[in-house]
C-alpha positions as CSV (number, residue, x, y, z in Angstrom):
1,X,-10.7,-11.9,-52.1
2,X,-11.2,-13.5,-55.6
3,X,-12.1,-10.1,-57.1
4,X,-8.9,-8.6,-55.6
5,X,-6.8,-11.4,-57.1
6,X,-8.4,-10.8,-60.5
7,X,-7.7,-7.1,-60.2
8,X,-4.1,-7.9,-59.3
9,X,-3.8,-10.2,-62.3
10,X,-5.2,-7.5,-64.6
11,X,-2.6,-5.0,-63.2
12,X,0.2,-7.5,-63.7
13,X,-0.8,-8.2,-67.3
14,X,-0.9,-4.5,-68.1
15,X,2.4,-3.8,-66.3
16,X,4.0,-6.6,-68.4
17,X,2.6,-5.2,-71.6
18,X,4.0,-1.7,-70.7
19,X,7.4,-3.2,-69.9
20,X,7.4,-5.1,-73.2
21,X,6.7,-2.0,-75.2
22,X,9.3,0.0,-73.2
23,X,11.8,-2.8,-73.9
24,X,11.1,-2.7,-77.7
25,X,11.6,1.1,-77.8
26,X,14.8,0.8,-75.7
27,X,16.0,-1.9,-78.1
28,X,15.3,0.3,-81.1
29,X,17.5,3.1,-79.6
30,X,20.2,0.7,-78.4
31,X,20.4,-0.8,-81.8
32,X,20.6,2.7,-83.4
33,X,23.4,3.8,-81.2
34,X,25.5,0.6,-81.0
35,X,24.5,-1.0,-84.3
36,X,24.0,-4.6,-83.0
37,X,24.2,-6.3,-86.3
38,X,27.7,-4.9,-86.9
39,X,28.8,-6.0,-83.4
40,X,27.4,-9.6,-83.8
41,X,28.1,-10.3,-87.5
42,X,31.1,-8.0,-88.0
43,X,29.3,-6.0,-90.8
44,X,30.2,-2.5,-91.6
45,X,28.5,0.0,-89.2
46,X,25.6,2.0,-90.5
47,X,25.3,5.7,-89.8
48,X,23.0,6.7,-87.0
49,X,19.5,7.7,-88.2
50,X,17.7,9.4,-85.4
51,X,14.6,10.2,-87.4
52,X,14.0,6.6,-88.3
53,X,14.4,5.5,-84.7
54,X,12.1,8.3,-83.6
55,X,9.4,7.3,-86.1
56,X,9.7,3.6,-85.1
57,X,9.4,4.6,-81.4
58,X,6.3,6.7,-82.0
59,X,4.7,3.9,-84.0
60,X,5.5,1.3,-81.2
61,X,4.2,3.7,-78.5
62,X,1.0,4.4,-80.5
63,X,0.5,0.6,-81.0
64,X,1.2,0.0,-77.3
65,X,-1.4,2.5,-76.1
66,X,-4.1,0.9,-78.3
67,X,-3.2,-2.6,-77.1
68,X,-3.2,-1.6,-73.5
69,X,-6.6,0.2,-73.9
70,X,-8.0,-3.0,-75.5
71,X,-6.6,-5.1,-72.7
72,X,-8.2,-2.8,-70.0
73,X,-11.5,-3.0,-71.9
74,X,-11.2,-6.8,-72.0
75,X,-10.6,-7.0,-68.3
76,X,-13.6,-4.7,-67.6
77,X,-15.8,-6.9,-69.8
78,X,-14.6,-10.0,-68.0
79,X,-15.3,-8.4,-64.6
80,X,-18.8,-7.6,-65.8
81,X,-19.5,-11.1,-67.1
82,X,-18.1,-12.7,-64.0
83,X,-20.1,-10.4,-61.6
84,X,-23.3,-11.2,-59.9
85,X,-26.6,-11.3,-61.9
86,X,-30.0,-10.3,-60.4
87,X,-32.2,-13.3,-61.0
88,X,-35.9,-13.6,-60.2
89,X,-36.4,-16.2,-57.5
90,X,-39.6,-17.6,-59.2
91,X,-39.2,-17.4,-63.0
92,X,-35.4,-17.3,-63.1
93,X,-35.3,-14.3,-65.5
94,X,-32.3,-11.9,-65.3
95,X,-32.5,-8.2,-64.9
96,X,-30.1,-6.1,-67.1
97,X,-28.5,-2.7,-66.3
98,X,-31.5,-0.9,-67.7
99,X,-33.9,-2.8,-65.4
100,X,-35.4,-5.0,-68.2
101,X,-36.0,-8.7,-67.4
102,X,-34.8,-11.3,-69.9
103,X,-35.0,-15.1,-70.2
104,X,-31.7,-16.5,-68.9
105,X,-30.9,-18.2,-72.3
106,X,-31.4,-15.1,-74.4
107,X,-29.5,-12.8,-71.9
108,X,-26.5,-15.1,-71.7
109,X,-26.5,-15.7,-75.5
110,X,-26.5,-11.9,-76.1
111,X,-23.8,-11.2,-73.5
112,X,-21.4,-14.0,-74.5
113,X,-20.7,-16.5,-77.1
114,X,-22.4,-19.3,-75.1
115,X,-25.0,-21.4,-76.7
116,X,-27.7,-23.4,-74.9
117,X,-29.0,-26.9,-75.5
118,X,-31.7,-28.3,-73.3
119,X,-32.2,-31.6,-71.7
120,X,-33.6,-33.1,-68.5
121,X,-31.7,-34.1,-65.4
122,X,-32.6,-37.5,-63.8
123,X,-34.6,-35.9,-61.0
124,X,-36.8,-33.9,-63.5
125,X,-37.3,-37.0,-65.6
126,X,-38.5,-38.9,-62.5
127,X,-40.9,-36.0,-61.7
128,X,-42.2,-35.2,-65.1
129,X,-42.1,-38.7,-66.8
130,X,-42.3,-41.3,-64.0
131,X,-43.5,-43.9,-66.5
132,X,-40.5,-43.4,-68.8
133,X,-38.0,-43.4,-65.8
134,X,-39.5,-46.7,-64.6
135,X,-38.9,-48.3,-68.0
136,X,-35.3,-47.2,-68.0
137,X,-34.8,-48.7,-64.5
138,X,-36.2,-52.0,-65.7
139,X,-34.0,-52.0,-68.8
140,X,-30.9,-51.6,-66.6
141,X,-31.8,-54.7,-64.6
């Protein structure tokens, strides 16, 4: 269900990008035909320049295709990063697509911009350093 919702969000984002680029191209042609600045500001109308509008439209379409490709790539990457990871039940290493096993810290650092810092939770401090934990309890009292 969550994956379906994310897929739907990706489709909506891409659809809105497409609509935005279509709107920009439509505005270019509308402005060329009706000369919006002369309508709004009362300036002298400029002659229609179809070649300029065509060049602008081609540039916007080219830009739109590349942005939409990048967006699709980004959503595929997000899907990969949010997917399930095969983890060893004993040593907690992660298996990559090629079948190689990696330490969890190195795998996540290579696949994302996450950085790790280490510490001990209270339960592990009790187990590993019971004498230290006992001192902390006495200091609290």
